Structure formats: C-alpha cells, structure tokens
C-alpha positions as CSV (number, residue, x, y, z in Angstrom):
1,X,11.8,-5.6,-4.6
2,X,11.1,-8.2,-1.8
3,X,13.9,-6.7,0.1
4,X,12.1,-3.2,0.6
5,X,10.3,-3.0,3.4
6,X,7.7,-0.7,5.2
7,X,8.7,0.3,8.6
8,X,7.5,3.5,10.2
9,X,5.7,4.6,7.4
10,X,8.7,4.9,5.0
11,X,10.3,2.4,2.3
12,X,13.5,1.0,3.9
13,X,16.1,-1.4,3.4
14,X,17.9,-3.5,6.4
15,X,21.5,-3.2,6.4
16,X,21.8,-7.0,6.4
17,X,20.0,-7.1,3.0
18,X,22.1,-4.2,1.5
19,X,25.3,-5.8,2.6
20,X,24.4,-9.0,0.6
21,X,23.6,-6.9,-2.2
22,X,26.5,-5.0,-2.0
23,X,28.8,-8.1,-1.5
24,X,30.4,-6.9,1.8
25,X,30.0,-8.2,5.3
26,X,27.3,-6.4,7.3
27,X,29.8,-5.6,9.9
28,X,31.9,-3.6,7.4
29,X,29.1,-1.8,5.7
30,X,28.0,-0.7,9.3
31,X,31.6,0.3,10.0
32,X,31.8,2.5,6.7
33,X,28.4,4.4,7.7
34,X,29.7,5.3,11.1
35,X,33.1,6.4,9.7
36,X,30.9,8.7,7.2
37,X,27.9,9.5,9.7
38,X,27.9,13.0,8.2
39,X,26.6,11.6,4.9
40,X,23.6,10.1,6.8
41,X,21.0,12.3,8.3
42,X,18.0,11.1,10.1
43,X,16.1,10.9,6.9
44,X,18.4,8.7,5.4
45,X,19.1,6.2,7.9
46,X,17.9,5.0,11.4
47,X,18.2,2.3,14.0
48,X,15.5,-0.2,14.9
49,X,14.5,-0.7,18.6
50,X,14.5,-3.9,20.2
51,X,10.8,-4.4,19.8
52,X,10.9,-3.4,16.1
53,X,13.7,-5.5,15.5
54,X,11.5,-8.4,17.0
55,X,8.7,-7.6,14.9
56,X,10.6,-7.5,11.9
57,X,12.5,-11.1,12.6
58,X,8.9,-12.4,13.2
59,X,7.3,-11.1,9.8
60,X,10.4,-11.7,7.5
61,X,11.6,-15.2,7.1
62,X,14.7,-14.3,5.6
63,X,15.8,-12.1,8.5
64,X,15.6,-15.3,11.0
65,X,19.5,-14.8,11.6
66,X,19.0,-11.5,13.3
67,X,16.8,-13.3,15.9
68,X,19.8,-13.9,18.3
69,X,22.3,-10.9,17.1
70,X,22.7,-8.6,20.1
71,X,23.2,-5.8,17.6
72,X,20.2,-3.6,16.4
73,X,20.1,-3.3,12.8
74,X,20.4,0.0,10.7
75,X,17.6,0.7,8.6
76,X,18.2,2.8,5.2
77,X,15.4,4.9,3.5
78,X,16.0,5.0,-0.3
79,X,18.3,8.0,0.2
80,X,20.4,6.1,2.6
81,X,20.5,3.2,0.2
82,X,21.8,5.5,-2.4
83,X,24.4,7.3,-0.4
84,X,26.0,4.0,0.5
85,X,27.1,3.9,-3.1
86,X,29.5,6.8,-2.3
87,X,30.8,5.4,0.9
88,X,31.1,1.7,-0.6
89,X,33.3,2.7,-3.5
90,X,33.5,-0.4,-5.8
91,X,32.4,-1.5,-9.0
92,X,29.6,-3.8,-7.5
93,X,28.4,-1.0,-5.3
94,X,27.8,1.4,-8.3
95,X,25.9,-1.6,-10.2
96,X,23.8,-2.1,-7.3
97,X,23.0,1.3,-6.6
98,X,21.7,1.9,-10.0
99,X,19.4,-1.3,-9.8
100,X,18.3,0.3,-6.1
101,X,17.6,3.6,-7.7
102,X,15.6,2.0,-10.6
103,X,13.4,-0.4,-8.3
104,X,12.5,2.6,-5.9
105,X,11.5,4.7,-9.2
106,X,9.6,1.8,-10.6
107,X,7.9,1.7,-7.1
108,X,6.9,5.5,-7.2
109,X,5.4,5.0,-10.8
110,X,3.2,2.0,-9.7
111,X,2.0,4.1,-6.7
112,X,1.1,6.8,-9.1
113,X,-0.8,4.5,-11.4
114,X,-2.6,3.1,-8.2
115,X,-3.4,6.7,-7.1
116,X,-5.0,7.5,-10.5
117,X,-6.9,4.4,-10.3
118,X,-8.3,5.2,-6.8
119,X,-9.2,8.8,-8.0
120,X,-11.2,7.2,-10.8
121,X,-12.9,5.1,-8.8
122,X,-13.9,8.2,-6.4
123,X,-15.3,9.9,-9.2
124,X,-17.6,7.2,-10.1
125,X,-18.7,6.6,-6.6
126,X,-19.6,10.5,-6.4
127,X,-21.5,10.1,-9.9
128,X,-23.4,7.1,-8.7
129,X,-24.4,8.8,-5.2
130,X,-25.4,11.6,-7.1
131,X,-27.7,9.7,-9.7
132,X,-29.1,7.6,-7.1
133,X,-31.8,10.3,-5.9
134,X,-32.8,10.4,-9.9
135,X,-32.9,6.6,-10.2
136,X,-35.3,6.5,-7.0
137,X,-37.5,8.7,-8.9
138,X,-37.4,7.0,-12.1
139,X,-38.3,3.5,-10.1
140,X,-41.3,5.5,-8.4
141,X,-42.7,6.5,-11.8
142,X,-42.3,3.0,-13.1
143,X,-44.2,1.7,-10.1
144,X,-46.9,4.2,-10.7
145,X,-47.2,3.3,-14.3
146,X,-47.6,-0.7,-13.5
147,X,-50.3,0.1,-10.4
148,X,-52.3,3.1,-11.9
149,X,-54.1,4.7,-8.9
150,X,-57.7,4.2,-10.0
151,X,-57.5,0.4,-10.2
152,X,-57.6,-0.7,-6.7
153,X,-61.2,0.2,-5.8
154,X,-62.8,-1.1,-9.2
155,X,-65.7,-3.3,-9.2
156,X,-65.1,-6.9,-9.4
157,X,-66.7,-8.7,-12.7
158,X,-68.2,-12.1,-12.4
159,X,-70.6,-14.4,-10.0
160,X,-70.7,-13.7,-6.3
161,X,-71.8,-15.8,-3.6
162,X,-74.5,-14.6,-1.2
163,X,-71.9,-13.9,1.8
164,X,-69.8,-11.6,-0.5
165,X,-72.3,-8.9,-1.1
166,X,-72.4,-6.5,-4.1
C-alpha cells in the first residue's frame, strides 16, 4: 500500500515500483508497455511531467534514484497495473497482479467505511443544529426560574443607616 500514490486525483503506482514488484527492470517493463500501447488507454497510464517528477522525488524517499534520470516515469492507475499482468506473462506477474487487485479492493472498502462514518457525523451535526434552538429555549426557561421577575424590586429587610433612606 505504501507504493500507491495519489497523483492528479488518482491512486497510481510508478513504473519503477511496479517493475520492482514484478521482478523486471523498469526499462523492460516500459518496453513491453510501448509494444502493447493499445492495451493502455489514457485512463490506464500517463507520463509524469518534469515538474510532476520533481515533486514526486521530493515527497517520496524511495524514489530518490529518479532524481537524475533523464526519462520521465510512467504512472499506472489501478487498471493499468492490472493490465501489466497480461503484458508481462510470467508466474510472478500473475501473483503480483492478484496482490495488487486485493490491495486496491481493500483501499476501496476502507474508503466506503470512512464515507459511512462521515455521513453519520453529518447527520449528528444536523440534529445538533436543529436542537440548538430548543436547548437555548430550555436554558432561558431555567434562568427565569432561578431569577423570578418579582424578586428584583422587593423591599429589603433589616436596619438601615440614615443616608440609605427607606
């Protein structure tokens, strides 16, 4: 899961990380992709820009080797990572592909769980805001009970000094 990154609003994996998982050099992986480019539409794969690569290298310690590489890396979405298994036809590719599918599925499940929690919090917030007017009314009633209106102008009991008057 640590190799899955969020780039351009999509969960993706870098060609270098995928090549490492599949046990092939990055150059060979990209070679196979170029040979089978029809299997990789734009929503499966895209190439990083120079600025995107620099940002990636700055934020991900394990990609420091890309810093001085003149080649811009390919970035694979979930579908592109799965499609790689058909291009790299080996026993290891199949096993890695199964793991990648499981990880992306688990991430999707976690997002759905968080979404449910956020919806429940939003419902609670609405209930509290609806009840806040009623709560304010209750406090106003309690204050009026603690300070009845007739008590403020009552006559004092006890001795008075002459300067106080009656």
